[in-house]
C-alpha positions, 0 to 999 in steps of 0.5 A: 243163127236163129237156133243159136238166138233161141238157145241163148234166149232160153238160157237167159230165161231159165237164169232169170227164173232161177234168180226170181225164185231165189229172190222170192224165197221168204224168211221163216227162221234159221236152221232148226229154229223155224218160227212155228216150230215146237219145243220138242225140236229144242229138246231133241237138239239137247238130247243129240248133243248130250245136254240137259236142259236145266231150269234157271231163275236168277238174273242174267247169270246164265250168260256168265256160265259159258264165258270161260268156254264159249263153245260149250253148249248150255241150255236153260229154261228161264223161269220166274223165281216165285220166292224172290221175284226181285231176281227176275231175269231181264226181258222175261215175258210178262205172259205166264203162258209163254215159255223161254229158253237160253241156248249158249251156241248153235252152229249151222253151215259153219256159222256160230250163233251165240247167246240165243233167247227163244220165246214159245207161245202155245208151244210155237216159236214166236221169237229168236234173239241172239248176238249180232255178227258179220257172219249172220248178216252176210248169210242173210244178205246172200240168201234173202237179198241184200238189205240197205242199212236203216238209221233211226235217230232218237233225241233225248235229254241227258242230265249231268248230275254234277252240274245239273246241266241238261243237254240234248243228245241224239242216239242212233239205231242202225238196222238191216231188215229182211222181214216179210208180212207178219215176220220181222228179221233184224240185225241191230246196233243201237246207241244209248246214253248211260247215267253219266251221259256217255254213249254206249252200244248194244247189238243183237240179231232177232226175228219174230212173228206177230202174235196178237194173243201173246201181245194181249197176254203180255199186257194182262201180265204187266197190268197184273204185276203193276197192280200187285205192287200198289199199296192197299190202304183202307178208307177208314185210315184216310179221314185226315187225308 
């Protein structure tokens, strides 16, 4: 009887240790896109799949290039159009030392992740953003522990153009989180209001690692860009000002 009790106790202990190890597993990226990985991994992925990485300069039209064939792999290096800076790609980093790429699709363990934006700094992956999906959430919950949904309400004033009436509206941001330490991993559905005060939604999945050097570089880039748009008026033209 005692031997049976010891046997069952040992089995229970081993099961507990196994669960503990699984629970302690920390997130650092998905598949080949691990935080800290360099751009050679992306280029190898393109080579294996016979996909040429092409430069892209204008707006966000790269999304439209894969709409007719959502399973077609396209990879673009997102760059600033020096001749036409007004065509800047949305959300492109202000840091000139950062390198950004767009990857249309990446499949791992039967899960297709689409519309991926990758940010590299000092040749290390620091941010990954893609479409949000139920499959990604389920995989993250299964591997890194179930996340409770978080609700962050934000109050804003919305002006109705025709009546001039201002109304307070509340937009909610709902998220699941699996981050640890300097790493954040989020699946987000966010509400916002357009110019007509109609509620809209945006959703995405993202993970990143805190990097003070990148933050400093982005701040310097933003400051330089804003200062570059300021008019330079000589003092001798301001005598009657």
